[in-house]
C-alpha positions as CSV (number, residue, x, y, z in Angstrom):
1,M,-24.0,-7.5,16.5
2,S,-20.5,-6.6,15.2
3,L,-17.6,-8.9,15.6
4,S,-16.1,-6.8,18.1
5,E,-19.2,-6.3,20.3
6,R,-19.6,-10.0,20.3
7,L,-15.9,-10.6,21.1
8,T,-16.7,-8.1,24.3
9,T,-20.0,-9.8,25.0
10,D,-18.2,-13.4,24.9
11,M,-15.4,-12.0,27.2
12,K,-17.8,-10.9,29.8
13,Q,-19.8,-14.4,29.7
14,A,-16.1,-16.2,29.9
15,M,-15.5,-13.9,33.1
16,R,-18.9,-15.0,34.5
17,D,-18.0,-18.6,33.6
18,K,-14.4,-18.7,34.7
19,E,-13.1,-20.0,31.6
20,K,-9.5,-18.9,31.8
21,L,-8.4,-19.8,28.4
22,K,-11.4,-18.4,26.4
23,L,-10.7,-15.0,28.6
24,T,-7.1,-14.8,27.7
25,V,-7.5,-15.6,23.9
26,I,-10.5,-12.9,23.7
27,R,-8.3,-10.7,25.8
28,M,-5.6,-11.2,23.0
29,I,-7.5,-10.5,20.3
30,R,-9.4,-7.5,21.8
31,S,-5.6,-6.0,22.7
32,A,-4.8,-6.5,18.9
33,I,-7.7,-4.3,18.1
34,K,-7.1,-1.9,20.6
35,D,-3.6,-1.7,19.0
36,L,-5.1,-1.0,15.6
37,E,-7.6,1.7,17.1
38,I,-4.6,3.4,18.7
39,N,-2.3,3.2,15.8
40,E,-4.5,4.0,13.1
41,R,-6.8,6.6,15.1
42,R,-9.9,4.9,14.0
43,T,-12.7,2.4,14.8
44,P,-12.0,-1.0,13.3
45,D,-14.7,-2.3,11.3
46,D,-15.8,-6.0,10.8
47,N,-13.2,-6.7,7.9
48,D,-10.3,-5.3,10.2
49,V,-11.3,-7.7,13.2
50,L,-11.4,-10.4,10.8
51,A,-7.9,-9.6,9.4
52,I,-6.9,-9.6,13.3
53,I,-8.5,-13.2,14.1
54,T,-6.9,-14.4,10.9
55,R,-3.8,-13.3,11.8
56,E,-3.7,-14.7,15.4
57,I,-5.2,-18.2,14.0
58,K,-2.1,-18.2,11.5
59,Q,0.6,-17.1,14.2
60,R,-0.9,-20.1,16.5
61,K,-0.7,-22.7,13.7
62,D,2.6,-21.7,12.6
63,S,3.8,-22.1,16.6
64,L,1.6,-25.4,16.6
65,Q,3.7,-27.1,14.0
66,E,7.1,-26.1,15.5
67,F,5.9,-27.2,19.3
68,K,4.8,-30.8,17.6
69,N,8.4,-30.9,16.0
70,A,10.1,-30.3,19.5
71,G,7.8,-32.7,21.1
72,R,6.0,-30.1,23.4
73,D,2.7,-31.9,23.6
74,D,1.6,-29.7,26.6
75,L,2.1,-26.6,24.5
76,V,0.2,-28.2,21.6
77,E,-2.9,-29.0,23.3
78,K,-3.0,-25.3,24.4
79,L,-3.0,-24.0,21.1
80,E,-5.3,-26.3,19.7
81,A,-7.6,-25.5,22.3
82,E,-7.0,-21.6,21.4
83,I,-7.0,-22.2,17.8
84,N,-10.9,-24.0,18.7
85,I,-11.8,-20.9,20.6
86,I,-10.6,-18.4,17.8
87,N,-12.2,-20.5,14.8
88,E,-15.5,-19.6,16.5
89,Y,-15.3,-15.9,15.3
90,L,-14.2,-17.1,11.5
91,P,-16.8,-17.0,9.2
92,Q,-17.8,-20.8,7.9
93,Q,-14.8,-22.0,5.9
94,L,-14.8,-22.8,2.2
95,S,-14.6,-26.5,1.4
96,E,-11.9,-27.9,-0.8
97,E,-14.3,-28.3,-3.6
98,E,-15.7,-24.6,-3.6
99,I,-12.0,-23.2,-3.3
100,I,-11.4,-24.9,-6.4
101,E,-14.5,-23.4,-8.2
102,I,-13.7,-20.1,-7.1
103,V,-9.9,-20.6,-8.3
104,Q,-10.9,-22.0,-11.8
105,Q,-13.6,-18.8,-12.0
106,T,-10.9,-16.3,-11.3
107,I,-8.2,-17.9,-13.4
108,Q,-11.1,-17.4,-16.4
109,E,-11.7,-13.7,-15.3
110,V,-8.2,-12.6,-15.3
111,G,-7.2,-15.2,-18.4
112,A,-4.3,-16.6,-16.7
113,S,-2.6,-19.3,-18.5
114,S,0.9,-20.0,-16.7
115,K,2.9,-19.6,-13.4
116,A,3.8,-16.3,-14.4
117,D,0.3,-14.9,-14.2
118,M,0.2,-16.2,-10.5
119,G,0.5,-12.7,-8.9
120,K,-2.6,-11.6,-11.0
121,V,-4.6,-14.6,-10.1
122,M,-3.8,-14.2,-6.3
123,S,-4.7,-10.3,-6.2
124,A,-8.0,-11.1,-7.7
125,L,-8.7,-14.3,-5.8
126,M,-7.7,-13.3,-2.3
127,P,-10.7,-10.7,-1.9
128,K,-12.8,-13.6,-2.5
129,V,-12.1,-15.9,-0.2
130,K,-10.6,-13.7,3.0
131,G,-11.0,-15.0,6.1
132,R,-12.9,-18.1,4.8
133,A,-9.8,-19.9,3.5
134,D,-6.3,-20.4,4.4
135,G,-4.0,-18.6,2.0
136,K,-1.7,-21.1,1.9
137,I,-4.4,-23.8,0.6
138,V,-5.7,-21.2,-1.9
139,N,-2.0,-20.8,-3.2
140,Q,-1.2,-24.3,-3.6
141,T,-4.8,-25.0,-5.3
142,V,-4.0,-21.9,-7.7
143,Q,-0.3,-23.6,-8.4
144,K,-1.9,-26.8,-9.6
145,F,-4.1,-25.0,-12.5
146,L,-1.2,-22.9,-13.6
147,Q,1.2,-25.4,-14.3
């Protein structure tokens, strides 16, 4: 079952179970998928859907920090619940040790030795961890090793 089909099935189940928040979140994701279909005139594959889901999570995490700083606890709780729902559709996230291992391998593969090689490392690394690790964490890990 593709990710898009799973979203459709879960949306129908959320309607039956009257889970309003889950239904709203899934509808937002499906809306972004539909926008992609219309704009690019093609059916998105799982990688496209994964990119959309990752973008949705990133937007919510950015908003979450802003709401915490503003003391909006009501919105913080709602966003945390939305993030938990969206996380169900992401693949298993890499642990910190796994990220470090992949970063070290990639640095060796591209022959990087200084911060000037950061772009080379990141461009080779991101496809390996796409959807399985936060780009910000990966970037920080690469910076630790390229000093």
